[in-house]
N, C-alpha and C positions, 0 to 999 in steps of 0.2 A: 765762771758764772756763780754768783752768790745768791742764796735765797732772798736776801735783802734787795737784790736788783730786780726781782720778779714782782710785777705789779699785782697786788691782791693775792688771791689763792691761799690765804692764811691757813684754812682748814686742811688743805691738801699738803701743804708744807709740814704742818704739825704731824699729820698722819705718817708721812714718809720718815721724818726724823724719829718718831716713836718706834716705827718698825725696825729701824736700824739698831736702836739702843736695846730693843727687846731681842735682838739676834734673829730677826725674822725677815731677812732680805731674800725675797723670792728670786729664783734664777731667771724668770721671764716675766716681764711686766708689760701691760698694754695701757698706754695713756690715750684715752679717747677724748678729744676736744675739738670743737669747731675752729675754723681759721681764726687766728688772732687771739685765742684764749690763753696762750702761753704754755702749751703742752711741751713743745720742744725746749724752751728755756728751763722748764721744770725738770725735764729729763737730764739735761746737762748739769744743772745745779745739784741734783741728787747724786749723780755720779761723782761730781767733785766733792761733795760732802762726805760720802762714805770712804773716799780715798785720801781725804785730807789727813796729814800725819800729825797734826797738832792734837795732843791728848786732851786739851781743854775745849774740845768742840761739843760740849754738852749743853750749850745755850742755844742750840738749833741753828748754828751757822758755821761754815767752814772758815778757817783762819784767813785765807786769801793771801798768805805770805810764805807758806812752806813751799819747797820745790815742786810738790805735786800740784798745789793750787796755782802756782805761777804758770805751769805748763797747761793746766786746764783753762786758765784765763785766755790762753792763746789757741786753745783746741789743738795743742801739739803734743799732748802726753802720749808716750809710746803704747800705753795700754788702753787708750781710748780710740775706738774705731767707729766710723760712720758709714752707713749705707743710705743712699737717697736716690730719687729719680734722676736719671741721666738720659742723654741722647748720644747716638753715635756721631762721631765727627766726620765719618765718611761712610761709604757703602760697602766697605770691606767686611769680611767675615771674621776678622781678628777680634779677640776678646775685648770687652769694654768694662771698665770698673769705676766705681765711685771715686777711688783714689786719683783717677785722671783729673778730676775737678776739685780736689781737696783744697787747693789754694783759693779758688773762687768761693767755695763754701765758707772757708774761714773769713774771707774778706767780707762777704755778705753778712755773716753773723756779727762781725765787728762793727759794721755800719748800722745794723738794725736787728735786734734780737727777735722782733716780731715781723715775720714776712710770710708771704703766701707762695703757693706752688707756682703761679704765673710769674711772680717776681723772681723766683729762683731760676726758672727756665729762661727768663729774659736775661738773667745774669750770665748764663752760659750760651746765650744766643740760640736758644732752642726754638725751632719752628715746627717741631713735631711733638707728639705727646710723650712726656717723660715716662720712663719705665724703670723698674728695678730688675736688672738682668739676671739671667741664670749664671752668668760669669761671676757676679757679685755673690750669689748664693754659694757657689763653689768656694770662693775666696774666704767665706766665713769660717769654713773648716780649717783652712790653712792658718788664718790669723789667730783663731781661738784655740787651736790645737797645740800651740806653743806655750811655754811657761810664761807667766807674768814677768815682765822686765823690771818693773819698779813698784807697781801698786799692789795693794791687797787684792783688789778685784780687777779683772779684765772686763771692760765694758764695751758692748756694741749697741749703738743707738741707730735704729732703722726708722727713718722718717718716711711716712706715706707707704707703709707695707701693703696697702690696698692696691698699689700699682705693680705688685709682683704678678707675673703670670703664673699659671698652674705649675709649670716646670720648676720655676724658682721657688715657689712655695713648698713644693714637695721636697726639694733639696735641703731646706732648712729644718724640716720636721725632725729628722734624726737627731740633730744636735740640740734641738729644743727638748727632745725626750731624754737624751743622755748628755747633758752639758758637762764640760770640764769643770773641775772644782774651782770655786771662787770666780765664777764667770756670771756676768749679769747682762741679760738682753733687755733692752727697753724699746718696745715698738711704739711709735708715736703716730696716731692715725686720726683722720677726720671722717672716716667712713668705715665703721665696723662691719656693715652689711657686705662690703666687698672683700673681706678677708676670709680665707678658707676656714670653715668651722673647726677643722683639725688643728689649726694654728691657734684659734681663739681658746680652745679647750686646754691648751698648754700654757696659757698666760694668766697672770692675775690682773684683773681689770681695775683701772682707776679712771673714774669719770672726771674730766676737767671742765668745770662749769664756766660760763661767761664771767668775765671779770666784773666785780661789783663797781657801780658808778663812783662811789666815794673814793675808792682806791685809784681809779683812773683820773678823777679830778685832781687829787693830791699830786699824782705823778706829773700831770700837765702843768699845774701851777708851780711845782718845784722847778721844772725845766724852763717854763715860760712865765715868770712872775708878772710880766707886763700885760698879759692877756686878761681882759675883763672876766671875772669869775662867772658871771651869768652867761657869757658867750661860750666859755669852756663847758659849762654844765649842759648847754644846748647841744654842743658837738658830741659830748659824751653820751647824751641821751639818744642821739641819732645813731651812734656807733653800735649800740646794743651789746656792750661788753666785748667788742672786737677791736683790738689794738691796731690791726692792719687797716680796718675801716676808719678808725679814728685818725690815723696818720694820713690817710688819703683825703679825709675831710679837711684836716688842718693844712695839709700841703698838697693840693691837687696836682697830680701829674698828668701827663698826656693820656695815659690809660683811662683815668677818671673821666676826662673830657670826651674821649672817643666812645666810651661805653654809653654815655648819655646821648651823644649825637646819634649813635646807632639805634638806640631805643626810640628816639624821637622820629628818626627816618622810618623805622619799621611801622610806627603808628600812623604817621602822616601819609606815607605811600600806600599802606594798606587801606586807609580810609578813602583815599582819592580814587582807587580802583583804575589807575592808568596803567595798562599793560606795558606800554613803552617804558615808563618810569620804573615799573617793577623789574623788567628785564635788565635795564641799565644798572639798577641797584644790585641785583643778583650777580651781575658780571663783576662789579666792583668788589663784592664780598668774596668772590673766588680767590682774590689776591691775598686774603688773610691766611695766617697760619691756623692750624686746627686749634691750638690752645687759645689763640686770640679770639676765634669765633666762639669757642666754648665760654670764654669769659664774658663776651657780649650777650650771649644767650642767657647765661646765668644771671647776669645783671638785669636783663629784661624780665625774667621771671620775678626777680625781687621787686621791680618797679610795678608790675601788675598787682602784686600783693599790696604794695604801698598805696596804689591808686584806690583800692578797695577801702583801706583804712582811712585814707584822706577823705573819702566820701562820707565817712561818719562825722566829719567836721569836728573832730576831737583832736586838738593840737597835742595833747599828752600821748596820744596813740600814734601820732605821725612821726616818722623817722626819715625826714627828707632834708637835703641840703637846700640852700636858697635857690640854686639853679634848678634842682629837681622840682621844688615846689612851684616855681614860676611856670614850668611846663605843665605840671599836673593841675594847676589852677584852671587851666583852659581845657585840658584833655581828659581829666578824670571822670567827667560826666559820661564818657563813652564806655567806661569800665564799671560794671555792676555785677550783682549776683547772678544774673541770667547769662553772662558770657565770660566772666573772669576766670572761672575754674576750667572752662573749655579752652581758653587761651593758654592758661598755665599748662594744662595737659598737652596741648599742641607743642608748646615750646620745650617741655620736658622730652617729648618724643623726638623733636628735632635735635636736641642736645645729645641724646643717645645715638642718633644716626651719625652725627659728627664724630662722636667717639669711635664709631665703627667704620670710619673712613668713607662715609657717604659723600656724594658730590655736594660741595658747599653751595654752588650756584642753584642746583635743583632744590636743595633743602630750603634755601631762603625764598626762592620763587614760590614754592609750595606754601610756606608760611604766609607770604603776602596775599596769595589767592584766598587762603582760609580766613585771614584777617579781614579781608574785604567784606566777607559775609558776617563774621562774628561782631565786628564793630557796628554793624547796622542793626543788631538785635536790640530791641527796646527794653528799657528797665522793667 
């Protein structure tokens, strides 16, 4: 992964390159960025850059041709290690490691450098919440305790460290405190609040901002020159600096459609106050995996916020696809300052209950019952 392949983020790239040439490569870095901002590609590009063997890499780019770069391009370098959320393939108590899914990981990154946690879990057919296991935490010591095989730096990139449990987090603290020489940890997170403070205190933080619109427009127009530029700019504006969101807008998949259908059903059924329909919908939702339900609830929270913005009747503030706008044109009138924040709080609470293995049917039925009252509140 070359820096030139990363969309935008020029200031962050320049800072990382400057740190390397000043001899200030920290042993533990934390890249904080929301979904689709490019934090993971940045981590991989930086690791490739510092291990590129071309002595002329002073123009801010790895050569892409040396043996190290060739292996990095395929994510197969022996001194590059990954840890990411995984699921158990069975109910046995045998250890489970990220390396079990390394081929799927490489394949997904080769397909799309910008992807989300739900997309990753779908790739490995995960119907449970992904975790970073204590087994992987133990394996870190084994992997990094050995001498570097080829590169100047051994690199471990941990994606979504917020999904470590406390046991796993505590196991990596020692190696973060006393890392082997020429070892680089890069933690890539979307939620700093869910990482143990003791880990945060041992890393150097890098905030990865949303990608700027112009960089996204140039990237799309380069790959899809036939697209009308005004349409591209509209899609980029809707995506709000999130490449995952932009890809979903440009190429809607089944998840994009079912998320909208779920939200529309939640609003319509809640408004209708029909107990039989509510019960039937809750029973259907019980069939969803926990991650799928979390994705739908997260999307619903987003849409409630967008309904508020839409009611301002300011197109520049609206971040809706054509299908979303079609629905909100009729329904946004029921979302206003007197109930929107109560609905958002309710959905956030439901999201937390799903994370904690609450009954999906009961959670959705409770949402619908509350929605029946909240949607009747007058502006």
